[in-house]
PDB file as gemmi writes it, atoms N, CA and C in Angstrom:
CRYST1    1.000    1.000    1.000  90.00  90.00  90.00 P 1                      
ATOM      1  N   MET A   1       0.643  -0.885   0.188  1.00  0.00           N  
ATOM      2  CA  MET A   1       0.010   0.228  -0.150  1.00  0.00           C  
ATOM      3  C   MET A   1       0.730   1.276  -0.159  1.00  0.00           C  
ATOM      4  N   GLN A   2       0.707   2.190  -0.998  1.00  0.00           N  
ATOM      5  CA  GLN A   2       1.675   3.327  -1.057  1.00  0.00           C  
ATOM      6  C   GLN A   2       0.618   4.717  -0.073  1.00  0.00           C  
ATOM      7  N   TYR A   3       1.586   5.605   0.223  1.00  0.00           N  
ATOM      8  CA  TYR A   3       1.047   6.201   1.454  1.00  0.00           C  
ATOM      9  C   TYR A   3       1.904   7.760   0.715  1.00  0.00           C  
ATOM     10  N   ILE A   4       1.151   8.985   0.877  1.00  0.00           N  
ATOM     11  CA  ILE A   4       1.646   9.997   0.500  1.00  0.00           C  
ATOM     12  C   ILE A   4       1.584  10.791   1.887  1.00  0.00           C  
ATOM     13  N   ILE A   5       3.039  11.343   2.602  1.00  0.00           N  
ATOM     14  CA  ILE A   5       3.071  11.965   3.755  1.00  0.00           C  
ATOM     15  C   ILE A   5       3.233  13.670   3.461  1.00  0.00           C  
ATOM     16  N   THR A   6       3.138  14.409   3.629  1.00  0.00           N  
ATOM     17  CA  THR A   6       3.063  15.883   3.682  1.00  0.00           C  
ATOM     18  C   THR A   6       2.920  15.989   4.999  1.00  0.00           C  
ATOM     19  N   ALA A   7       4.320  17.040   5.120  1.00  0.00           N  
ATOM     20  CA  ALA A   7       4.778  17.299   6.637  1.00  0.00           C  
ATOM     21  C   ALA A   7       5.164  18.833   6.504  1.00  0.00           C  
ATOM     22  N   TYR A   8       4.641  19.370   7.469  1.00  0.00           N  
ATOM     23  CA  TYR A   8       4.858  20.990   7.214  1.00  0.00           C  
ATOM     24  C   TYR A   8       5.773  21.525   8.556  1.00  0.00           C  
ATOM     25  N   ASP A   9       7.131  22.361   8.114  1.00  0.00           N  
ATOM     26  CA  ASP A   9       7.488  22.598   9.899  1.00  0.00           C  
ATOM     27  C   ASP A   9       6.886  24.009  10.172  1.00  0.00           C  
ATOM     28  N   GLY A  10       7.364  23.614  11.835  1.00  0.00           N  
ATOM     29  CA  GLY A  10       7.081  24.721  12.487  1.00  0.00           C  
ATOM     30  C   GLY A  10       7.462  26.096  12.156  1.00  0.00           C  
ATOM     31  N   ARG A  11       6.900  27.196  12.413  1.00  0.00           N  
ATOM     32  CA  ARG A  11       7.578  28.504  12.041  1.00  0.00           C  
ATOM     33  C   ARG A  11       8.791  28.797  12.717  1.00  0.00           C  
ATOM     34  N   GLY A  12       9.740  29.074  11.829  1.00  0.00           N  
ATOM     35  CA  GLY A  12      11.023  29.417  12.341  1.00  0.00           C  
ATOM     36  C   GLY A  12      11.843  28.342  12.651  1.00  0.00           C  
ATOM     37  N   MET A  13      11.808  27.098  11.723  1.00  0.00           N  
ATOM     38  CA  MET A  13      11.985  25.743  11.891  1.00  0.00           C  
ATOM     39  C   MET A  13      13.455  25.536  11.167  1.00  0.00           C  
ATOM     40  N   LEU A  14      13.728  26.430  10.143  1.00  0.00           N  
ATOM     41  CA  LEU A  14      14.820  26.172   9.094  1.00  0.00           C  
ATOM     42  C   LEU A  14      16.111  25.729   9.708  1.00  0.00           C  
ATOM     43  N   GLU A  15      17.096  26.526  10.818  1.00  0.00           N  
ATOM     44  CA  GLU A  15      17.698  26.274  11.106  1.00  0.00           C  
ATOM     45  C   GLU A  15      17.837  25.156  11.707  1.00  0.00           C  
ATOM     46  N   LYS A  16      16.738  24.482  12.629  1.00  0.00           N  
ATOM     47  CA  LYS A  16      16.951  23.243  13.417  1.00  0.00           C  
ATOM     48  C   LYS A  16      16.550  22.179  12.345  1.00  0.00           C  
ATOM     49  N   ARG A  17      15.687  22.169  11.474  1.00  0.00           N  
ATOM     50  CA  ARG A  17      15.487  21.442  10.361  1.00  0.00           C  
ATOM     51  C   ARG A  17      16.806  20.847   9.493  1.00  0.00           C  
ATOM     52  N   LEU A  18      17.703  21.900   9.430  1.00  0.00           N  
ATOM     53  CA  LEU A  18      18.994  21.769   9.174  1.00  0.00           C  
ATOM     54  C   LEU A  18      20.019  20.699  10.079  1.00  0.00           C  
ATOM     55  N   ALA A  19      19.795  21.605  10.998  1.00  0.00           N  
ATOM     56  CA  ALA A  19      20.666  20.776  12.363  1.00  0.00           C  
ATOM     57  C   ALA A  19      20.293  18.896  12.541  1.00  0.00           C  
ATOM     58  N   VAL A  20      18.903  18.640  12.024  1.00  0.00           N  
ATOM     59  CA  VAL A  20      18.453  17.668  12.243  1.00  0.00           C  
ATOM     60  C   VAL A  20      18.496  16.643  10.902  1.00  0.00           C  
ATOM     61  N   ARG A  21      18.765  17.472   9.686  1.00  0.00           N  
ATOM     62  CA  ARG A  21      18.427  16.881   8.456  1.00  0.00           C  
ATOM     63  C   ARG A  21      19.796  15.451   8.658  1.00  0.00           C  
ATOM     64  N   SER A  22      21.168  15.396   8.834  1.00  0.00           N  
ATOM     65  CA  SER A  22      21.498  14.343   8.805  1.00  0.00           C  
ATOM     66  C   SER A  22      20.907  13.145   9.309  1.00  0.00           C  
ATOM     67  N   ARG A  23      20.465  13.117  10.392  1.00  0.00           N  
ATOM     68  CA  ARG A  23      19.828  12.164  11.087  1.00  0.00           C  
ATOM     69  C   ARG A  23      18.610  11.882  10.311  1.00  0.00           C  
ATOM     70  N   HIS A  24      18.073  12.788   9.796  1.00  0.00           N  
ATOM     71  CA  HIS A  24      16.475  12.249   8.990  1.00  0.00           C  
ATOM     72  C   HIS A  24      16.913  11.412   8.037  1.00  0.00           C  
ATOM     73  N   LEU A  25      18.522  11.933   7.392  1.00  0.00           N  
ATOM     74  CA  LEU A  25      18.323  11.306   5.910  1.00  0.00           C  
ATOM     75  C   LEU A  25      19.009   9.720   6.170  1.00  0.00           C  
ATOM     76  N   GLN A  26      19.457   9.606   7.608  1.00  0.00           N  
ATOM     77  CA  GLN A  26      20.337   8.273   8.011  1.00  0.00           C  
ATOM     78  C   GLN A  26      18.843   7.471   8.178  1.00  0.00           C  
ATOM     79  N   ASN A  27      17.813   7.951   9.049  1.00  0.00           N  
ATOM     80  CA  ASN A  27      16.615   6.887   9.126  1.00  0.00           C  
ATOM     81  C   ASN A  27      15.869   6.777   8.176  1.00  0.00           C  
ATOM     82  N   LEU A  28      16.018   7.736   7.104  1.00  0.00           N  
ATOM     83  CA  LEU A  28      15.220   7.340   5.692  1.00  0.00           C  
ATOM     84  C   LEU A  28      16.289   6.133   4.828  1.00  0.00           C  
ATOM     85  N   ALA A  29      17.486   6.078   5.253  1.00  0.00           N  
ATOM     86  CA  ALA A  29      18.373   5.190   4.561  1.00  0.00           C  
ATOM     87  C   ALA A  29      17.814   3.570   5.102  1.00  0.00           C  
ATOM     88  N   GLN A  30      17.520   3.585   6.093  1.00  0.00           N  
ATOM     89  CA  GLN A  30      16.964   2.356   7.049  1.00  0.00           C  
ATOM     90  C   GLN A  30      15.903   1.866   6.252  1.00  0.00           C  
ATOM     91  N   VAL A  31      14.815   2.513   5.516  1.00  0.00           N  
ATOM     92  CA  VAL A  31      13.607   2.168   4.867  1.00  0.00           C  
ATOM     93  C   VAL A  31      13.723   2.610   3.459  1.00  0.00           C  
ATOM     94  N   LYS A  32      15.162   2.546   2.758  1.00  0.00           N  
ATOM     95  CA  LYS A  32      15.323   3.312   1.255  1.00  0.00           C  
ATOM     96  C   LYS A  32      14.484   2.183   0.482  1.00  0.00           C  
ATOM     97  N   GLY A  33      14.346   0.696   0.631  1.00  0.00           N  
ATOM     98  CA  GLY A  33      13.367   0.151  -0.369  1.00  0.00           C  
ATOM     99  C   GLY A  33      11.813   0.535  -0.014  1.00  0.00           C  
ATOM    100  N   ARG A  34      11.399   1.601   0.470  1.00  0.00           N  
ATOM    101  CA  ARG A  34       9.870   1.783   0.752  1.00  0.00           C  
ATOM    102  C   ARG A  34       9.655   3.088   0.314  1.00  0.00           C  
ATOM    103  N   ILE A  35      10.868   3.938  -0.400  1.00  0.00           N  
ATOM    104  CA  ILE A  35      10.697   5.269  -0.531  1.00  0.00           C  
ATOM    105  C   ILE A  35      10.303   4.928  -2.202  1.00  0.00           C  
ATOM    106  N   LEU A  36       9.133   5.680  -2.651  1.00  0.00           N  
ATOM    107  CA  LEU A  36       9.295   5.984  -3.613  1.00  0.00           C  
ATOM    108  C   LEU A  36       9.665   7.318  -4.676  1.00  0.00           C  
ATOM    109  N   CYS A  37       9.531   8.250  -3.893  1.00  0.00           N  
ATOM    110  CA  CYS A  37       9.767   9.486  -4.213  1.00  0.00           C  
ATOM    111  C   CYS A  37      10.145  10.321  -2.579  1.00  0.00           C  
ATOM    112  N   ALA A  38      10.934  11.245  -2.123  1.00  0.00           N  
ATOM    113  CA  ALA A  38      10.894  12.254  -0.982  1.00  0.00           C  
ATOM    114  C   ALA A  38      11.854  13.182  -1.599  1.00  0.00           C  
ATOM    115  N   GLY A  39      11.421  14.264  -1.044  1.00  0.00           N  
ATOM    116  CA  GLY A  39      11.993  15.817  -1.148  1.00  0.00           C  
ATOM    117  C   GLY A  39      11.384  17.186  -0.198  1.00  0.00           C  
ATOM    118  N   GLY A  40      12.220  17.969  -0.294  1.00  0.00           N  
ATOM    119  CA  GLY A  40      11.762  19.179   0.611  1.00  0.00           C  
ATOM    120  C   GLY A  40      10.521  19.817   0.064  1.00  0.00           C  
ATOM    121  N   LEU A  41       9.511  20.204   0.647  1.00  0.00           N  
ATOM    122  CA  LEU A  41       8.748  21.648   0.216  1.00  0.00           C  
ATOM    123  C   LEU A  41       9.323  22.530   0.406  1.00  0.00           C  
ATOM    124  N   LEU A  42       9.219  24.100  -0.646  1.00  0.00           N  
ATOM    125  CA  LEU A  42       9.838  24.935  -1.039  1.00  0.00           C  
ATOM    126  C   LEU A  42       8.836  26.091  -0.621  1.00  0.00           C  
ATOM    127  N   ASP A  43       9.607  27.383   0.044  1.00  0.00           N  
ATOM    128  CA  ASP A  43       8.645  28.463   0.023  1.00  0.00           C  
ATOM    129  C   ASP A  43       8.770  29.276  -1.295  1.00  0.00           C  
ATOM    130  N   ASP A  44       8.439  30.328  -1.635  1.00  0.00           N  
ATOM    131  CA  ASP A  44       8.741  30.938  -2.366  1.00  0.00           C  
ATOM    132  C   ASP A  44      10.046  31.834  -3.007  1.00  0.00           C  
ATOM    133  N   ALA A  45      10.847  31.695  -1.712  1.00  0.00           N  
ATOM    134  CA  ALA A  45      12.317  31.944  -1.899  1.00  0.00           C  
ATOM    135  C   ALA A  45      13.102  31.085  -1.998  1.00  0.00           C  
ATOM    136  N   GLY A  46      12.666  29.886  -2.213  1.00  0.00           N  
ATOM    137  CA  GLY A  46      13.714  28.483  -2.373  1.00  0.00           C  
ATOM    138  C   GLY A  46      13.560  27.983  -1.026  1.00  0.00           C  
ATOM    139  N   ARG A  47      13.240  28.441   0.296  1.00  0.00           N  
ATOM    140  CA  ARG A  47      13.934  28.039   1.415  1.00  0.00           C  
ATOM    141  C   ARG A  47      13.275  26.653   1.825  1.00  0.00           C  
ATOM    142  N   MET A  48      13.296  25.764   2.041  1.00  0.00           N  
ATOM    143  CA  MET A  48      12.658  24.541   2.662  1.00  0.00           C  
ATOM    144  C   MET A  48      11.442  24.910   3.517  1.00  0.00           C  
ATOM    145  N   LYS A  49      10.370  24.312   3.793  1.00  0.00           N  
ATOM    146  CA  LYS A  49       9.510  24.264   4.789  1.00  0.00           C  
ATOM    147  C   LYS A  49       8.731  23.282   5.050  1.00  0.00           C  
ATOM    148  N   GLY A  50       9.202  22.574   4.565  1.00  0.00           N  
ATOM    149  CA  GLY A  50       8.406  21.005   4.755  1.00  0.00           C  
ATOM    150  C   GLY A  50       9.057  20.055   3.867  1.00  0.00           C  
ATOM    151  N   SER A  51       8.208  18.956   4.100  1.00  0.00           N  
ATOM    152  CA  SER A  51       8.687  17.422   3.186  1.00  0.00           C  
ATOM    153  C   SER A  51       7.554  16.724   2.297  1.00  0.00           C  
ATOM    154  N   VAL A  52       7.796  16.341   1.447  1.00  0.00           N  
ATOM    155  CA  VAL A  52       6.722  15.388   0.890  1.00  0.00           C  
ATOM    156  C   VAL A  52       7.215  13.980   1.048  1.00  0.00           C  
ATOM    157  N   LEU A  53       6.662  12.780   1.319  1.00  0.00           N  
ATOM    158  CA  LEU A  53       7.512  11.659   1.021  1.00  0.00           C  
ATOM    159  C   LEU A  53       6.321  10.542   0.581  1.00  0.00           C  
ATOM    160  N   VAL A  54       6.773   9.596  -0.566  1.00  0.00           N  
ATOM    161  CA  VAL A  54       5.810   8.923  -0.991  1.00  0.00           C  
ATOM    162  C   VAL A  54       6.449   7.424  -0.785  1.00  0.00           C  
ATOM    163  N   MET A  55       5.431   6.917   0.189  1.00  0.00           N  
ATOM    164  CA  MET A  55       6.391   5.403   0.650  1.00  0.00           C  
ATOM    165  C   MET A  55       5.453   4.244   0.550  1.00  0.00           C  
ATOM    166  N   GLU A  56       5.913   3.004   0.332  1.00  0.00           N  
ATOM    167  CA  GLU A  56       5.132   1.715   0.218  1.00  0.00           C  
ATOM    168  C   GLU A  56       5.327   1.323   1.677  1.00  0.00           C  
ATOM    169  N   PHE A  57       4.371   0.555   2.332  1.00  0.00           N  
ATOM    170  CA  PHE A  57       4.338  -0.318   3.408  1.00  0.00           C  
ATOM    171  C   PHE A  57       3.469  -1.115   3.464  1.00  0.00           C  
ATOM    172  N   GLU A  58       3.382  -2.521   4.201  1.00  0.00           N  
ATOM    173  CA  GLU A  58       2.249  -3.205   3.708  1.00  0.00           C  
ATOM    174  C   GLU A  58       0.764  -2.951   4.614  1.00  0.00           C  
ATOM    175  N   ASN A  59       1.267  -1.877   5.503  1.00  0.00           N  
ATOM    176  CA  ASN A  59      -0.009  -1.378   6.128  1.00  0.00           C  
ATOM    177  C   ASN A  59       0.311  -0.372   7.278  1.00  0.00           C  
ATOM    178  N   ARG A  60      -0.701   0.551   7.535  1.00  0.00           N  
ATOM    179  CA  ARG A  60      -0.542   1.890   8.177  1.00  0.00           C  
ATOM    180  C   ARG A  60       0.196   1.532   9.359  1.00  0.00           C  
ATOM    181  N   ALA A  61       0.004   0.291  10.342  1.00  0.00           N  
ATOM    182  CA  ALA A  61       0.817  -0.093  11.467  1.00  0.00           C  
ATOM    183  C   ALA A  61       2.379  -0.317  11.216  1.00  0.00           C  
ATOM    184  N   ASP A  62       3.025  -0.205  10.223  1.00  0.00           N  
ATOM    185  CA  ASP A  62       4.298  -0.280   9.554  1.00  0.00           C  
ATOM    186  C   ASP A  62       4.801   1.281   9.295  1.00  0.00           C  
ATOM    187  N   LEU A  63       3.655   2.042   8.403  1.00  0.00           N  
ATOM    188  CA  LEU A  63       4.168   3.085   8.820  1.00  0.00           C  
ATOM    189  C   LEU A  63       4.345   4.001   9.589  1.00  0.00           C  
ATOM    190  N   ASP A  64       3.313   3.944  10.500  1.00  0.00           N  
ATOM    191  CA  ASP A  64       2.916   4.689  12.029  1.00  0.00           C  
ATOM    192  C   ASP A  64       4.400   4.202  12.424  1.00  0.00           C  
ATOM    193  N   ALA A  65       5.033   3.145  12.788  1.00  0.00           N  
ATOM    194  CA  ALA A  65       6.055   2.512  13.284  1.00  0.00           C  
ATOM    195  C   ALA A  65       7.415   3.639  12.742  1.00  0.00           C  
ATOM    196  N   TYR A  66       7.718   3.528  11.334  1.00  0.00           N  
ATOM    197  CA  TYR A  66       8.643   4.126  10.597  1.00  0.00           C  
ATOM    198  C   TYR A  66       8.748   5.787  11.211  1.00  0.00           C  
ATOM    199  N   LEU A  67       7.173   6.467  11.342  1.00  0.00           N  
ATOM    200  CA  LEU A  67       6.972   8.109  11.279  1.00  0.00           C  
ATOM    201  C   LEU A  67       7.752   7.972  12.818  1.00  0.00           C  
ATOM    202  N   ALA A  68       7.261   6.507  13.512  1.00  0.00           N  
ATOM    203  CA  ALA A  68       7.414   6.929  15.323  1.00  0.00           C  
ATOM    204  C   ALA A  68       9.162   7.073  15.387  1.00  0.00           C  
ATOM    205  N   SER A  69       9.846   6.823  14.582  1.00  0.00           N  
ATOM    206  CA  SER A  69      10.945   6.628  14.522  1.00  0.00           C  
ATOM    207  C   SER A  69      11.762   7.889  13.560  1.00  0.00           C  
ATOM    208  N   GLU A  70      10.960   9.033  13.028  1.00  0.00           N  
ATOM    209  CA  GLU A  70      11.628  10.072  12.194  1.00  0.00           C  
ATOM    210  C   GLU A  70      11.786  10.933  13.371  1.00  0.00           C  
ATOM    211  N   PRO A  71      13.247  11.274  12.726  1.00  0.00           N  
ATOM    212  CA  PRO A  71      13.933  12.570  13.710  1.00  0.00           C  
ATOM    213  C   PRO A  71      13.120  13.950  13.759  1.00  0.00           C  
ATOM    214  N   TYR A  72      12.488  13.824  12.566  1.00  0.00           N  
ATOM    215  CA  TYR A  72      12.014  15.531  12.038  1.00  0.00           C  
ATOM    216  C   TYR A  72      10.859  16.013  13.268  1.00  0.00           C  
ATOM    217  N   ILE A  73      10.275  14.148  13.361  1.00  0.00           N  
ATOM    218  CA  ILE A  73       8.858  14.212  14.663  1.00  0.00           C  
ATOM    219  C   ILE A  73       9.683  14.503  15.815  1.00  0.00           C  
ATOM    220  N   ALA A  74      10.411  13.710  15.822  1.00  0.00           N  
ATOM    221  CA  ALA A  74      11.137  13.435  17.635  1.00  0.00           C  
ATOM    222  C   ALA A  74      11.322  14.833  18.072  1.00  0.00           C  
ATOM    223  N   GLU A  75      12.090  15.659  16.946  1.00  0.00           N  
ATOM    224  CA  GLU A  75      12.682  17.202  17.163  1.00  0.00           C  
ATOM    225  C   GLU A  75      11.673  18.029  17.080  1.00  0.00           C  
ATOM    226  N   LYS A  76      10.604  18.033  16.995  1.00  0.00           N  
ATOM    227  CA  LYS A  76       9.328  18.712  16.454  1.00  0.00           C  
ATOM    228  C   LYS A  76      10.017  20.049  15.420  1.00  0.00           C  
ATOM    229  N   VAL A  77      10.481  19.528  14.508  1.00  0.00           N  
ATOM    230  CA  VAL A  77      10.704  20.492  13.178  1.00  0.00           C  
ATOM    231  C   VAL A  77       9.164  20.483  12.191  1.00  0.00           C  
ATOM    232  N   TRP A  78       8.984  19.102  12.215  1.00  0.00           N  
ATOM    233  CA  TRP A  78       7.311  19.154  11.437  1.00  0.00           C  
ATOM    234  C   TRP A  78       6.613  19.453  12.564  1.00  0.00           C  
ATOM    235  N   GLU A  79       5.495  20.496  12.152  1.00  0.00           N  
ATOM    236  CA  GLU A  79       4.721  20.550  13.255  1.00  0.00           C  
ATOM    237  C   GLU A  79       3.355  19.954  12.611  1.00  0.00           C  
ATOM    238  N   ARG A  80       2.656  19.948  11.657  1.00  0.00           N  
ATOM    239  CA  ARG A  80       1.834  18.885  11.006  1.00  0.00           C  
ATOM    240  C   ARG A  80       2.235  18.184  10.040  1.00  0.00           C  
ATOM    241  N   VAL A  81       1.651  16.741  10.020  1.00  0.00           N  
ATOM    242  CA  VAL A  81       2.186  15.912   9.383  1.00  0.00           C  
ATOM    243  C   VAL A  81       1.085  15.003   8.888  1.00  0.00           C  
ATOM    244  N   GLN A  82       0.441  14.824   7.628  1.00  0.00           N  
ATOM    245  CA  GLN A  82      -0.788  14.794   6.500  1.00  0.00           C  
ATOM    246  C   GLN A  82      -0.470  13.274   5.964  1.00  0.00           C  
ATOM    247  N   VAL A  83      -1.236  12.081   6.608  1.00  0.00           N  
ATOM    248  CA  VAL A  83      -0.744  10.906   5.903  1.00  0.00           C  
ATOM    249  C   VAL A  83      -2.320  10.555   5.006  1.00  0.00           C  
ATOM    250  N   GLU A  84      -1.817  10.408   3.781  1.00  0.00           N  
ATOM    251  CA  GLU A  84      -3.208  10.249   2.834  1.00  0.00           C  
ATOM    252  C   GLU A  84      -2.401   8.475   1.911  1.00  0.00           C  
ATOM    253  N   ARG A  85      -3.725   7.707   1.876  1.00  0.00           N  
ATOM    254  CA  ARG A  85      -3.140   6.503   1.067  1.00  0.00           C  
ATOM    255  C   ARG A  85      -3.134   6.720  -0.518  1.00  0.00           C  
ATOM    256  N   MET A  86      -2.353   6.615  -0.932  1.00  0.00           N  
ATOM    257  CA  MET A  86      -2.290   6.963  -2.519  1.00  0.00           C  
ATOM    258  C   MET A  86      -2.071   5.988  -3.657  1.00  0.00           C  
ATOM    259  N   ASN A  87      -2.317   5.817  -4.750  1.00  0.00           N  
ATOM    260  CA  ASN A  87      -2.502   4.578  -5.574  1.00  0.00           C  
ATOM    261  C   ASN A  87      -1.543   5.307  -6.817  1.00  0.00           C  
ATOM    262  N   VAL A  88      -0.133   4.320  -6.617  1.00  0.00           N  
ATOM    263  CA  VAL A  88       0.607   4.889  -7.526  1.00  0.00           C  
ATOM    264  C   VAL A  88       0.595   4.299  -9.065  1.00  0.00           C  
ATOM    265  N   VAL A  89       0.728   4.931  -9.940  1.00  0.00           N  
ATOM    266  CA  VAL A  89       0.058   4.465 -11.318  1.00  0.00           C  
ATOM    267  C   VAL A  89       0.891   4.545 -12.204  1.00  0.00           C  
ATOM    268  N   VAL A  90       1.440   5.635 -12.222  1.00  0.00           N  
ATOM    269  CA  VAL A  90       3.087   5.762 -12.881  1.00  0.00           C  
ATOM    270  C   VAL A  90       4.245   6.132 -11.906  1.00  0.00           C  
ATOM    271  N   LEU A  91       5.250   5.309 -12.220  1.00  0.00           N  
ATOM    272  CA  LEU A  91       6.144   5.439 -11.695  1.00  0.00           C  
ATOM    273  C   LEU A  91       7.579   5.844 -12.616  1.00  0.00           C  
ATOM    274  N   ASN A  92       8.364   6.951 -12.588  1.00  0.00           N  
ATOM    275  CA  ASN A  92       9.684   6.993 -13.567  1.00  0.00           C  
ATOM    276  C   ASN A  92       8.930   6.982 -15.270  1.00  0.00           C  
ATOM    277  N   GLY A  93       7.822   7.163 -15.362  1.00  0.00           N  
ATOM    278  CA  GLY A  93       7.415   7.234 -16.374  1.00  0.00           C  
ATOM    279  C   GLY A  93       6.731   5.935 -16.828  1.00  0.00           C  
ATOM    280  N   GLU A  94       6.676   4.809 -16.166  1.00  0.00           N  
ATOM    281  CA  GLU A  94       6.317   3.680 -16.266  1.00  0.00           C  
ATOM    282  C   GLU A  94       5.269   3.442 -15.669  1.00  0.00           C  
ATOM    283  N   LYS A  95       4.156   2.718 -16.642  1.00  0.00           N  
ATOM    284  CA  LYS A  95       2.863   2.305 -15.785  1.00  0.00           C  
ATOM    285  C   LYS A  95       3.040   1.103 -14.539  1.00  0.00           C  
ATOM    286  N   VAL A  96       2.954   1.440 -13.485  1.00  0.00           N  
ATOM    287  CA  VAL A  96       3.260   0.321 -12.518  1.00  0.00           C  
ATOM    288  C   VAL A  96       2.161  -0.147 -11.613  1.00  0.00           C  
ATOM    289  N   GLY A  97       1.133   0.213 -11.786  1.00  0.00           N  
ATOM    290  CA  GLY A  97      -0.538   0.137 -11.186  1.00  0.00           C  
ATOM    291  C   GLY A  97      -1.406   0.645 -11.873  1.00  0.00           C  
ATOM    292  N   SER A  98      -2.858   0.365 -11.472  1.00  0.00           N  
ATOM    293  CA  SER A  98      -4.172   0.488 -12.175  1.00  0.00           C  
ATOM    294  C   SER A  98      -4.961   1.480 -11.503  1.00  0.00           C  
TER     295      SER A  98                                                      
END                                                                             
């Protein structure tokens, strides 16, 4: 099952985000086979203001276990996290779903 995670940083969190980023990336490396796409959300000036991840897990409980280990959550960089199920149909230009 695929999920899209949209996470928005709290106000004034850019410096903290950058300080925690290496731990965030190390944590993502632990689940790299589950990541379809991930990257930073940018404001109009090109500064990071949040994240979007498209990930695949067997179930929501497995996704929640990943989120429980996420440094941006533990360090309160992300103020609001939205999770929605997603049906990935095209990946890297190839049809993979229906």
